[in-house]
N, C-alpha and C positions, 0 to 999 in steps of 0.2 A: 685314168692311170697315167702317172707321170714317170717317164723312163729317163735314166741318166744317159744322155747322148754325147755331151761335150765333156771330156775328161779335164781334170784340173790343169795339167800343163798347157792344153790348148786354150783354156780360158785365161790363164795367166799371160800367155803369149799375146792374146787378143788385147787385153786391157793395158799391158805394158806398151804394146805397139801404139795404141790409141794415145796414151799419155806422152810418149816420146815424140810421135808425129805432131801432136798438138803443141808441145813445147817448141819443137823445131820451127813450126809455122809462126808461133808467137814471137820467138826470138829472131827469126829471119825477116819477118815483115814489119814488126812493130817496135821491138825493144832496141836500145842503142847497141853499138858494136861491142861494148864491154861485156855483153852477155854471150858473145860468140864462143867463148871457151866452153860454156854449158851447151851451146848449140852443137859444137863439135862432139862433145861427150855423148849427147843423145844420139847423134848420128852413128857413133861407134856402137851404141847399144842396139840401135835398129839393125845394124849389120849383123850383130850376134844373134838377134831374134830371128832374122831371116835365115841365118844358117841353121838355127834350131828347127825352124818350120820346115826347111827342106828335108832334114833328116826325119822329123816327126811325120812328115807326109808319106814316108816309106815304112817306118817302124811303129807308128802310133796306132791307136784304136781305129776301128773300122771307118767311122765318119770323118776322121782327121786325115785319112790316107788319100793320096792323089787319085787313086783308082775309084774312089767313091764319088768323085764329082769331076769326071773328065770333061774337057772343053768341047762339047758336041754342039755344033751350030744349029742343027735341026731341033734338038731338045731346047736350046736357049730360045729360039724363035717361037716354039710352041708354048713355052712358059710365059713369054712376054705377051703373046696373044691371049692366054688365059687371064693374065692380069688386066688387060684392056677390057675383057668381058666381065671383070670382077668375079671370076670363078677360078682362082688359082688352085692348083693341086698341092695338097700338103706334102711335105717331105720330111723324113726323119733327120737327115743331115742337111747339107747345102742343096738347095734347089738349083736347077740348071743356070738360071740367070744369076743367082747369088754366087755360084761356083765360078762363073765367068768373071764376075766382079772381083772375086778373091784373086784370081790369076792376074787381072789387070792391076790391082793394087800392089801385089807382090812384085810384079815385073817393074812397075814404075818406081817402087821404093828401092829396088835393087839398082835401078838407074840413078836414083838420087844418091845412094850411098857411094857408088863408084865415081860419079861426077864430083860429089863432095870431097872425096879423098884426093882427086886430081886437083881441084881448086885449092884445097888446103895445102897440098904439097907444092903446087906451082906458084900461087899468089902469096901465101903467108909463110912458105918454107917451113911448114909444120907437118907432123904426122909421118906415117911410114913411107910416103912417097916423096918426102922433101928433097932428097938427093937425086931424084930421078926425073922430075917433071920440070920443064922450063917455065919461067914466069909467063911468057906469052901464051903457052898452052893452057896454064891455069886460068888466065884472064878469058881466053876464048871459050873454054868449057864452062865458065861461070854462067854464061847466058843460057846454055842448055840446062844447067842445074836449076836456074831460076824458072825456066819454062816447065821443067818437070815438077817443080814445087807448085806451080799453078795447076798443073794436071792432077796432082794428088789431092789438092783441095776440091777440085771438081768431082773427082771420083768418090771422095769421102762423102760429099754432099749427096751424090746420087745413091751411094750405098745406104746412107742413113734414111734418105727418102724412101727407098725400096723397102727397107726394114719396117718403117712406120706404116706404109701402105699395106704390106702383107700382114702385119700385126693386126690391122683393122679388119682386113678381109677374112683372115683366118680366125679372128677372135682369140688370138694368143699373143702374149707379150714376148716377142722374139728377143728383145733386149734383156729381159729377165732370164731367158733360157741361156744366154751367154754369161750370166752371173752365177746361177745355181746349176747350170748344165742340164736341166731337165726339160723335156717336152711332153705335151699331152699326147698319148698314143692309144690306139684301140687295145682292148684287153687281149692278152695272148701274144702281143708283139714281142718277138725275140729280142733280147738285149744285144747291143753292138758287140762284134767280135773284139776281144781284148787286144792290147798292144802286144807286139812281138816280145818274146823273152829276151831277145838281144837288144831291145831298145835302150834300156838304161845303161847297159854296158857300152854300147856304141856312143851314146850321148855323153857318158862320163869320159870316154876317150877323147872325143871331140873337144870337150870343155878343158881337159888337161892340155891338149895340143894348142888350143887358142890361148890359154893362160900362159903357157911356157913361151909361145911365140910372141905374145904381147909384151912379156917381160924382157925377152931377148932383143926386141927391136932397139931399145935404147942403148944396147951394147954394140950395135952395128953402125959405126960412123958413116959408112957409105950411104945409109938411108937418111942420115941427117935428122934422126928423131930428136925432138926437143919438146918438153912439156909446154902446154899453152900457159902463158902468164903475162900479166901486164904490170909494169912498174907502178908503185903507188903514186908517185908524183905525176906520172903520165895520166893515170886514171883521174886524178883530182883536177888537173889543169886542162887536159885535152880529150880525155876518153869519152866524154859525152857525145862528141861529134865525129871523132876521127878514129880510124883503126890503126893499130900498131903493126909495122912490118919488120921482118927480121933483118938484122944488120947485114946479112950476107947479100942482100939486094943492093947495097950501096956500091957505086962504081969504084 
């Protein structure tokens, strides 16, 4: 019997986050600086996705809620031991080790978004913090942002490795379960408790506030909000190797 465990919003969040983090890693480590406008955009999307997940962890269906996978050290250690003995205990939602990894990923991504906004505002004088962050602060925080980028790649590799190991030991494709949302369960297993009735109303309100706030930023001169852009002549002649800085940085 295959039971629907992961609802559509949770699955969309997961794969959008995978795509955005993957592109940010690609553009941050391998692509030229002219791709940084897209890097920043994906960073904003990651921030919105994290905001959604925080709300959905309270109002979403049973296995998406924070209360369904609390960070319990003893349970995490017990689950890791069961993996080492090749006898993991199946879980309907996140198992203890997987839940701990989710917290680690979300905390690190939050740090990446915050430090990215600081670097963007201080070094490039772009984004909502452009009028608030000194250039020296942006440069200093950039090292922390780059360190967290290395950490998120390590965590992602460990997460994928754990999924592959458990898929083999449990004889169930856990990647597929995050695509169609279904897991194999024993007959008679009760379905997950549904999302709160207030969930869609709260999320709609948050979406409106974020949308209005994002639109209003460009109308607040104190924040120095300016859209990311590169002059065509600069891109053609210099953009392959050099990053453009805002004229406000000139003496």
